[in-house]
C-alpha positions in Angstrom: -3.7 17.8 -15.3 -1.9 14.8 -16.9 -0.9 11.6 -15.1 2.8 12.5 -15.7 2.4 15.9 -14.1 0.6 14.5 -11.1 3.2 11.8 -10.6 6.0 14.4 -10.8 4.2 16.6 -8.2 3.7 13.6 -6.0 7.4 12.7 -6.3 8.4 16.2 -5.3 5.9 16.3 -2.4 6.9 12.8 -1.2 10.6 13.6 -1.3 10.0 16.9 0.6 7.9 15.0 3.2 10.7 12.5 3.8 13.3 15.3 4.2 11.0 17.2 6.5 10.4 14.2 8.7 14.1 13.4 9.0 14.9 17.0 9.9 12.2 17.2 12.5 10.1 19.8 10.6 6.8 18.3 11.9 4.4 20.9 10.7 5.7 20.4 7.1 5.6 16.7 7.6 2.0 16.8 8.7 1.1 18.9 5.6 3.0 16.9 3.0 2.2 13.4 4.0 -1.5 13.6 3.3 -0.9 16.1 0.6 1.2 13.6 -1.3 -1.6 11.0 -1.1 -4.1 13.6 -2.3 -2.0 14.1 -5.4 -1.9 10.3 -6.0 -5.6 10.1 -5.5 -6.1 12.8 -8.0 -4.6 10.5 -10.7 -7.4 8.0 -10.2 -10.0 10.8 -9.8 -9.1 12.9 -12.9 -8.2 9.9 -15.1 -11.0 7.4 -14.6 -10.2 4.9 -17.3 -12.9 2.7 -18.8 -14.1 0.7 -15.8 -16.2 2.7 -13.3 -16.5 -0.1 -10.8 -12.8 -0.6 -10.7 -12.2 3.1 -10.3 -14.7 3.4 -7.4 -13.2 0.4 -5.5 -9.6 1.7 -5.9 -10.6 5.2 -5.0 -12.2 3.9 -1.8 -9.0 1.9 -1.0 -6.9 5.0 -1.6 -9.1 7.1 0.6 -8.8 4.6 3.5 -5.0 4.7 2.9 -5.1 8.5 3.3 -7.1 8.0 6.6 -4.5 5.5 7.8 -1.7 8.0 7.0 -3.4 10.6 9.2 -4.0 8.2 12.0 -0.4 7.0 12.0 0.9 10.6 12.2 -1.1 11.1 15.4 -0.2 9.8 19.0 1.0 6.2 19.2 -2.2 4.9 20.7 -3.9 5.3 17.3 -1.6 2.8 15.6 -4.2 0.1 15.8 -6.8 2.4 14.3 -4.5 3.2 11.5 -3.9 -0.5 10.9 -7.6 -1.1 10.7 -8.0 1.8 8.2 -5.3 0.3 5.9 -6.9 -3.2 6.3 -10.3 -1.8 5.1 -8.5 -0.2 2.2 -6.9 -3.5 1.2 -10.3 -5.1 1.3 -11.5 -2.6 -1.4 -8.3 -3.5 -3.4 -9.1 -7.2 -3.1 -12.7 -6.6 -4.3 -11.3 -4.8 -7.4 -8.7 -7.4 -8.2 -10.8 -10.6 -7.8 -10.7 -12.4 -11.2 -11.1 -16.0 -12.4 -7.9 -18.0 -11.5 -5.6 -18.4 -14.5 -5.1 -22.1 -13.7 -4.3 -24.5 -10.9 -0.6 -24.5 -11.2 0.0 -20.7 -11.5 -2.5 -20.2 -8.6 -0.7 -22.7 -6.4 2.8 -21.3 -7.2 1.8 -17.7 -6.6 -0.2 -18.4 -3.5 2.5 -20.7 -2.1 5.3 -18.2 -2.7 3.5 -15.1 -1.4 1.7 -17.0 1.4 4.9 -18.6 2.6 6.6 -15.2 2.6 3.8 -13.7 4.7 4.0 -16.5 7.2 7.7 -16.2 7.5 7.4 -12.4 8.1 4.8 -12.9 10.8 6.8 -15.6 12.6 9.8 -13.2 12.6 7.8 -10.4 14.1 5.8 -12.7 16.6 8.2 -12.6 19.6 7.8 -8.8 19.9 4.2 -8.2 18.9 2.7 -8.4 22.4 -1.0 -7.4 22.4 -0.8 -6.7 18.6 -0.5 -10.4 17.7 -4.0 -10.8 16.4 -4.3 -7.4 14.6 -1.0 -7.9 12.9 -1.9 -11.5 12.0 -5.2 -10.3 10.4 -3.4 -7.5 8.5 -0.7 -9.9 7.2 -3.3 -12.3 6.1 -5.3 -9.7 4.2 -2.4 -8.0 2.5 -1.1 -11.4 1.5 -4.4 -12.3 0.0 -4.6 -9.0 -1.8 -1.1 -9.4 -3.3 -1.9 -12.9 -4.5 -5.1 -11.6 -6.2 -3.2 -8.8 -7.8 -0.3 -11.0 -9.1 -2.7 -13.6 -10.5 -4.7 -10.9 -12.3 -1.5 -9.5 -13.8 -0.7 -12.8 -15.5 -2.9 -11.7 -18.4 -0.3 -9.0 -19.1 -2.6 -6.0 -19.3 -0.9 -2.7 -18.3 -3.6 -1.9 -15.7 -3.2 -5.3 -14.0 0.6 -5.1 -14.1 0.6 -1.6 -12.5 -1.8 -2.9 -9.7 0.5 -5.9 -9.1 3.5 -3.7 -8.8 1.6 -1.6 -6.3 0.6 -4.6 -4.2 4.2 -5.9 -4.1 5.6 -2.4 -3.2 2.9 -2.3 -0.4 4.2 -5.6 1.0 7.7 -4.2 0.9 6.7 -0.9 2.6 4.6 -2.6 5.3 7.3 -5.3 5.9 9.9 -2.6 6.5 7.6 -0.6 8.7 6.8 -3.7 10.8 10.4 -4.8 11.2 11.4 -1.3 12.3 8.5 -0.9 14.7 8.6 -4.4 16.3 12.1 -5.9 15.9 14.9 -3.6 15.0 15.5 0.0 14.0 16.3 0.4 10.3 18.7 2.9 8.9 17.0 5.4 6.6 13.7 4.0 7.8 11.6 7.0 6.7 13.0 7.0 3.2 12.7 3.3 2.7 9.2 2.9 4.0 7.7 6.1 2.5 9.3 5.7 -0.9 8.0 2.2 -1.3 4.6 3.3 0.1 4.1 6.2 -2.2 5.3 4.1 -5.1 2.7 1.4 -4.2 -0.2 3.9 -4.1 0.9 5.6 -7.2 1.0 2.3 -9.2 -2.5 1.5 -7.9 -3.8 4.9 -8.9 -2.2 4.6 -12.3 -3.9 1.2 -12.8 -7.2 3.1 -12.8 -6.1 5.4 -15.6 -4.8 2.3 -17.6 -8.0 0.2 -17.0 
């Protein structure tokens, strides 16, 4: 099955999942949320590109993302376990995206901009984190590092690196919206905003394998 066909199926499945969640159709939601991720994972599985190491690392990251999805669908007490699963997935992404720095100035600019944004988000969330302060701090630090690595790697302009960087940035958007909604204030259309950016992030990351 082509990348385009899998992306279209994932789009339809993801849209149906968002609608099902908003309408309280929980059985359908429980089926479609991991199902959409399996379609996205199939992109990297069926279209391996030319870099086996890169593919294996990103497939591992995507698999931990799927586990995180399942854990976050379960009772609230498993939120921390889901967070850990996503954190491990990001570590696999980081291993795939490590590359020699493009130069001191670009590195400082990218790290300063994204690092400053991560710190600002954490400080905004901090008053309402309670016992989740340390886990959320660790997660914000890791996803910030992963995004810096992805963006720096994308400065070479290769399609695979650009797709990965887009995925990392969409992941930051999705997780930021989710964190604000969970810890600070309820967002209108929360499910649509969070899940659309999340599925987009993982799809870009999967496509970067096919483009590698």
